[in-house]
Every structure is written in structure tokens, then in C-alpha cells.
C-alpha positions as CSV (number, residue, x, y, z in Angstrom):
1,M,11.4,13.7,11.7
2,T,10.8,12.1,8.6
3,L,8.0,12.3,6.2
4,A,6.2,9.3,4.4
5,L,4.0,9.8,2.3
6,L,1.2,7.3,1.8
7,F,-1.5,6.8,-1.2
8,P,-4.9,4.9,-0.6
9,G,-6.4,2.4,-3.3
10,Q,-9.8,1.8,-5.1
11,G,-12.4,2.1,-2.8
12,A,-11.2,6.2,-1.3
13,Q,-12.7,7.2,-4.2
14,D,-16.1,10.2,-4.0
15,A,-17.6,12.3,-6.6
16,D,-16.0,15.4,-7.6
17,F,-12.8,14.5,-5.5
18,L,-10.3,15.6,-8.4
19,H,-12.3,18.9,-8.2
20,R,-11.5,19.4,-4.7
21,L,-7.4,18.9,-5.4
22,P,-5.8,21.8,-4.1
23,P,-5.4,25.1,-6.3
24,H,-1.8,24.8,-6.8
25,D,0.3,25.6,-10.1
26,A,2.0,22.1,-9.9
27,V,-1.9,20.5,-9.2
28,R,-3.4,22.1,-12.6
29,A,-0.2,21.5,-14.4
30,T,-0.1,17.5,-13.3
31,L,-4.5,17.2,-14.5
32,D,-3.2,19.1,-17.7
33,E,-0.4,16.6,-18.2
34,A,-3.0,12.9,-17.6
35,S,-5.2,14.7,-20.5
36,A,-3.0,15.0,-22.9
37,I,-1.0,11.6,-22.3
38,L,-5.1,10.0,-21.7
39,G,-6.3,12.0,-24.8
40,I,-9.2,12.7,-22.2
41,D,-9.6,15.6,-19.9
42,V,-9.1,13.8,-16.5
43,L,-11.7,15.9,-15.0
44,T,-14.5,14.2,-16.6
45,L,-13.3,10.8,-14.1
46,D,-14.9,11.8,-10.9
47,T,-18.5,12.2,-11.2
48,A,-20.5,10.0,-9.8
49,D,-21.5,7.8,-12.9
50,A,-18.0,7.7,-13.8
51,L,-16.7,6.7,-10.4
52,R,-18.7,3.3,-11.7
53,S,-16.3,2.3,-14.1
54,T,-12.9,0.8,-12.0
55,I,-11.2,2.4,-15.1
56,A,-11.5,5.6,-14.0
57,V,-11.2,4.9,-10.7
58,Q,-7.8,3.9,-10.7
59,I,-6.6,6.5,-13.2
60,G,-8.6,9.8,-11.2
61,L,-6.7,7.6,-7.6
62,T,-3.2,8.3,-9.0
63,V,-3.7,11.6,-10.8
64,A,-4.6,12.9,-7.8
65,G,-1.7,11.3,-5.6
66,V,0.9,12.8,-7.9
67,A,-0.8,16.1,-8.4
68,V,0.1,16.6,-4.5
69,A,2.9,14.9,-4.2
70,R,4.2,17.3,-6.6
71,A,2.3,20.0,-5.4
72,L,3.9,19.1,-1.6
73,A,7.7,18.6,-3.0
74,H,7.3,22.5,-4.9
75,E,6.7,23.4,-1.6
76,G,10.2,21.8,-0.8
77,L,8.0,18.6,1.3
78,V,9.9,15.5,-0.6
79,P,9.1,12.7,1.2
80,R,12.4,9.7,2.5
81,F,9.3,6.8,2.3
82,S,6.6,6.2,-0.7
83,A,3.9,3.7,-0.4
84,G,0.5,3.2,-1.6
85,L,-2.4,0.9,-1.0
86,S,-3.0,-1.2,-4.0
87,V,-3.2,1.0,-7.2
88,G,-1.8,3.9,-4.7
89,A,1.5,1.9,-5.0
90,Y,2.0,3.6,-9.0
91,A,1.6,6.7,-7.4
92,A,4.2,6.3,-5.0
93,A,5.9,4.8,-7.4
94,V,6.0,7.7,-9.2
95,S,6.4,9.7,-5.9
96,C,9.9,8.2,-5.5
97,G,11.6,8.7,-9.1
98,S,11.2,5.1,-10.0
99,L,7.9,5.0,-12.8
100,A,7.4,8.2,-14.7
101,F,4.4,10.1,-14.7
102,A,3.2,9.3,-18.5
103,D,4.3,5.4,-18.3
104,A,2.3,5.0,-14.7
105,L,-1.1,6.4,-16.3
106,R,-0.4,3.6,-19.3
107,M,0.1,1.0,-17.0
108,V,-2.9,1.9,-14.4
109,R,-5.0,1.7,-17.2
110,K,-4.1,-1.8,-18.8
111,R,-4.8,-2.9,-15.5
112,A,-7.8,-1.2,-14.1
113,E,-8.9,-2.6,-17.9
114,L,-7.7,-6.2,-17.2
115,M,-9.2,-6.4,-13.8
116,E,-12.9,-5.4,-15.2
117,N,-13.1,-7.6,-18.3
118,A,-11.5,-10.4,-16.3
119,W,-14.6,-9.8,-13.8
120,P,-17.3,-7.7,-15.2
121,S,-19.7,-8.2,-12.6
122,G,-20.6,-9.9,-9.6
123,Y,-17.7,-9.6,-8.1
124,G,-16.4,-7.2,-4.9
125,L,-14.4,-6.7,-1.7
126,S,-15.8,-6.8,2.0
127,A,-14.0,-4.8,4.9
128,I,-14.2,-6.9,8.3
129,A,-13.7,-5.0,10.9
130,G,-13.1,-6.4,14.6
131,L,-11.6,-10.2,13.5
132,S,-7.9,-11.2,13.3
133,E,-6.6,-12.4,10.2
134,T,-6.8,-16.3,11.6
135,Q,-10.3,-16.2,12.0
136,I,-10.4,-14.8,8.9
137,E,-9.1,-17.5,7.2
138,T,-10.8,-19.9,9.6
139,L,-13.8,-18.7,8.9
140,A,-13.1,-18.5,4.9
141,E,-12.2,-21.9,5.1
142,I,-15.5,-22.5,7.2
143,S,-17.3,-20.8,4.3
144,A,-15.8,-23.4,1.8
145,R,-16.9,-26.6,3.2
146,E,-20.4,-25.5,3.5
147,N,-20.9,-24.4,0.1
148,D,-21.5,-20.5,0.9
149,G,-18.8,-19.5,-1.4
150,A,-15.2,-18.5,-1.8
151,V,-13.9,-15.9,0.1
152,Y,-10.1,-14.2,-0.5
153,V,-8.4,-12.1,2.2
154,A,-7.7,-9.5,0.3
155,N,-6.0,-6.8,2.6
156,V,-4.2,-6.7,6.1
157,N,-4.7,-3.2,6.5
158,A,-4.8,-3.7,10.9
159,P,-4.5,-6.4,12.9
160,R,-8.3,-6.5,13.0
161,Q,-9.0,-4.7,9.9
162,I,-8.6,-7.4,7.6
163,V,-10.6,-7.1,3.7
164,V,-12.2,-9.6,1.6
165,A,-12.4,-10.4,-1.9
166,G,-14.9,-12.5,-3.9
167,A,-18.1,-13.1,-5.5
168,D,-21.5,-11.0,-4.4
169,A,-23.6,-14.0,-3.1
170,A,-19.8,-15.3,-1.3
171,L,-19.4,-11.9,0.6
172,D,-23.2,-11.4,1.8
173,N,-23.0,-15.1,3.3
174,F,-19.3,-14.3,4.8
175,A,-20.5,-11.1,6.2
176,R,-23.3,-12.9,8.2
177,R,-21.0,-15.2,9.4
178,A,-18.6,-12.8,10.7
179,L,-21.0,-10.9,12.6
180,A,-22.2,-13.4,14.2
181,A,-18.2,-14.6,15.4
182,G,-18.3,-10.9,16.7
183,A,-17.2,-8.9,13.9
184,R,-17.8,-5.1,14.8
185,K,-18.7,-4.5,11.2
186,A,-19.1,-5.9,7.6
187,Q,-18.9,-3.8,5.1
188,R,-19.1,-3.8,1.4
189,L,-16.3,-1.7,0.1
190,A,-16.7,0.9,-3.5
191,V,-14.7,-1.7,-5.5
192,S,-16.8,-3.4,-8.1
193,V,-13.8,-5.8,-8.8
194,P,-12.4,-9.4,-6.6
195,S,-8.6,-7.4,-6.0
196,H,-5.9,-9.2,-4.8
197,C,-6.7,-13.0,-4.9
198,E,-5.8,-15.7,-7.4
199,L,-9.0,-14.6,-9.3
200,L,-6.7,-11.9,-10.8
201,A,-4.0,-14.1,-11.4
202,N,-4.3,-14.5,-15.9
203,A,-5.0,-10.5,-15.0
204,A,-1.7,-10.4,-13.3
205,E,0.3,-12.3,-16.0
206,A,-0.9,-10.3,-18.6
207,L,-0.4,-7.1,-17.0
208,T,3.6,-7.9,-15.9
209,E,3.8,-9.0,-20.2
210,F,2.7,-5.5,-20.6
211,A,5.0,-4.3,-18.0
212,R,8.2,-5.2,-19.5
213,G,9.1,-2.7,-21.8
214,I,8.4,-0.2,-19.5
215,P,11.5,1.4,-17.9
216,F,11.5,1.4,-13.8
217,Q,14.5,3.2,-12.4
218,A,16.0,2.2,-8.6
219,P,13.9,4.9,-6.2
220,R,14.9,8.0,-4.6
221,G,14.1,7.7,-1.0
222,V,12.6,4.5,0.4
223,Y,9.6,2.8,-2.3
224,V,7.6,0.2,0.2
225,D,5.6,-3.1,-1.3
226,N,2.1,-4.4,-0.8
227,R,3.0,-7.9,-0.9
228,G,5.7,-8.4,1.8
229,G,5.6,-4.7,3.5
230,R,9.6,-4.5,2.4
231,P,11.3,-1.5,0.9
232,L,12.2,-2.6,-2.4
233,H,15.9,-1.0,-4.1
234,T,15.6,-2.0,-7.6
235,G,13.8,-0.6,-10.5
236,D,12.9,-4.3,-11.4
237,A,11.6,-5.3,-8.4
238,I,9.0,-2.5,-8.2
239,R,8.2,-3.7,-11.8
240,A,7.0,-6.7,-10.7
241,D,5.9,-5.0,-7.9
242,L,3.1,-3.0,-9.2
243,A,2.3,-5.6,-12.0
244,T,1.7,-8.7,-10.0
245,N,-0.1,-6.7,-6.3
246,M,-3.8,-7.4,-7.7
247,R,-2.6,-10.9,-7.5
248,Y,-1.8,-11.2,-4.0
249,T,-2.5,-10.1,-0.3
250,V,-2.2,-6.4,0.3
251,R,0.1,-6.1,3.5
252,W,-0.4,-3.0,4.6
253,F,-0.3,-2.9,7.9
254,D,3.6,-4.6,7.6
255,A,4.2,-1.5,5.2
256,L,3.5,0.9,7.8
257,T,5.3,-1.0,11.0
258,V,8.2,-1.3,8.3
259,M,8.4,2.9,7.6
260,V,7.5,3.0,11.5
261,E,10.7,1.2,12.7
262,S,13.4,2.7,9.5
263,G,12.4,6.2,11.2
264,A,9.5,7.5,9.3
265,N,7.5,9.5,12.0
266,V,5.7,12.1,9.9
267,F,2.8,10.7,7.2
268,V,0.5,12.8,4.9
269,E,-1.9,10.8,2.7
270,A,-2.6,11.8,-0.3
271,P,-6.8,12.6,-1.6
272,P,-9.4,11.5,-1.0
273,G,-8.0,8.9,0.9
274,Q,-8.0,9.3,5.3
275,V,-8.2,5.2,6.1
276,L,-4.4,4.8,6.5
277,T,-4.4,8.0,8.7
278,D,-6.1,7.0,10.7
279,I,-5.0,3.5,10.9
280,A,-1.5,5.2,11.3
281,R,-2.9,7.6,14.4
282,E,-4.7,4.6,16.1
283,H,-1.9,2.3,16.2
284,Y,1.6,4.2,16.0
285,A,0.6,8.0,16.9
286,D,0.0,8.2,20.6
287,A,1.2,10.4,23.6
288,A,4.3,8.4,24.2
289,S,5.3,8.4,20.1
290,D,6.2,11.4,18.2
291,V,4.2,10.3,14.7
292,T,1.9,12.3,13.5
293,A,-0.6,11.0,10.8
294,V,-2.1,14.3,8.3
295,A,-4.7,13.3,5.2
296,A,-4.3,16.2,2.8
297,S,-7.5,16.0,1.8
298,G,-8.8,17.5,5.3
299,V,-6.8,20.3,5.3
300,S,-5.7,23.4,2.8
301,L,-2.3,22.6,1.0
302,E,-1.2,25.6,3.0
303,R,-2.2,24.9,6.2
304,L,-1.1,21.2,5.5
305,T,2.0,22.4,4.0
306,A,2.9,24.7,7.8
307,I,2.1,21.6,9.9
308,V,4.5,18.6,8.1
309,K,7.2,21.4,8.1
310,R,6.3,22.4,11.8
311,R,7.0,19.0,12.7
312,L,9.8,18.4,10.7
313,G,11.6,21.4,12.4
314,K,11.3,19.9,15.6
315,E,14.4,18.5,15.3
316,G,17.9,19.7,13.3
């Protein structure tokens, strides 16, 4: 049995999520370290008011992911696979030893600033359930042709769970069009920037330049990227993935499939997410498989550790 850690992206956050992290020495040390690096009390970043800021959200998610990864490592649970959705990829890079925590925080802060400054208001993301990527792309072409506004495929989280990016009016128009075409649901996400599309091309170029001076190492274990849903084996490749992933579609389902096909069968999702766990359960954890997926935010650390150790101990 092989462990994979999954780190959620923006949209998973809710008020007080940092305050609900496990009461573990490694968590407390990580919070203190992040506060010292950034010159702020990171526990001020998870209020409802603070979470209106892309910067606060992305820093908070990175801190939460690294804190729980370190707590699990302290308990003897070091993942073979690390993967994160969008900004979650930064915690994944820290988890696998490719990127220092301090450098990850500085890069995430720069990333969020660039994203927020590029499109400070009037844009976002919507999740569409029940249509395929091909259907979404066809509807997007119709929307553009009929002047309803441009939308872009931002995330392919599952075969029929697609996230689209665009301006508010375009997303509203697209939601109506998608529902009329048979979508089960069209829901705006708690994200205020048009992530993972060409609207962030300039921001990605600026972050690429910023990242040139940040040291990256070859990963311990396997880091799975966003853009291609494939393992990356060098520090330079992981740097490029992190610097540019805001510009490209997140191929999360491809990343999940690669991990399963490569032998990962115990998945733990870092706080505050549940969505990545649900996707893994729906598509890979059935009675005929040996795949287990657990959201760390749903159980105590003690209980989580016991579940994972029991599953990992079934073989060997």
C-alpha cells in the first residue's frame, strides 16, 4: 500500500480553517515559522473578512497543507506521491522536499499578488457538473460567437466536473447555457480571479522571472504536476510548473489517474478540503479496489494516523 498526499486549491477555504488545524507540535511550529517568515500572524488570515483576499487565501492554504504534512511525517507517515490542485501544488512541492517552506511562502505571496492585481474585480470561476470537457468547450465557443462573453476551461477535476474561468457576466451567461444543455449544477466558487487561463499569461511570465532565483531540488518521492498530470523529476521542471500553472488548465483527474496507475492507493487530503477526497472515492474507491481516500479535515489527527497506518500495514 502506498501513500499519496493531496493538497486542495483556492475555493476550499472557509472561515477559521487555520484555527481548526490539529493541536500538534509540528503544526504549531509551522504556524510560528510562517508568521516569522511573512512578518504577520498567519492566524489572522482565516477570518471571513481576510478571506476576501486572494493573497490571504493562498498563503493560508499553503500553511495548512505544509503543517499537516509535517505532522503526518512526525507520526511516521511520509508520502510516496505529492500532488496539489493549483496553489496546492506549492505545499506538494514542500512535502516532497523540492522547495523550502520559506521560499514557497514568498513565491505564493508573489503569485497571489500578481493574480489579484491583474484582475482585481469582476472575474472568477464556476464549477459545472454533469457535462464533459468537450461539451463545455463547445458551449464556450457558442458563448463567444453569440457575444455572451469568453469563458475558459480552468480545471478538469473529473470527467464531468469542469471549472470554467471568466468575467462575472460571462460566467452567469454560461451557467444558464450549461444548465439548459443538461448540466446538473453550475456554481460560482469562492475565487475572485480568472485562474488557469490565458487571462493570466502576463502574471505567469512575471512569476517565472521572480522564480528564477529560487532554489529547487529534485523531489523525494514523486511530485505530480497540474498542467500535464504527470510526474516531474527535476527541480527545474517543478519550478516551471509552479511558476506557470496559473496560466494553464489544471488536469487534476489526469494527475489522480497517474497516481493510481503508479500504485498510490491510500490518499489523504490536507485541510481544509474534501473535494479531492470525494473525486478519488467516486472514481477509484469501490468495493473491487484497494483505494482509500480520507480528508484530514474530517477526522482528528490521531484517528487519521490510525486509519492510514492500518491501511498501509495491510501489506508487508
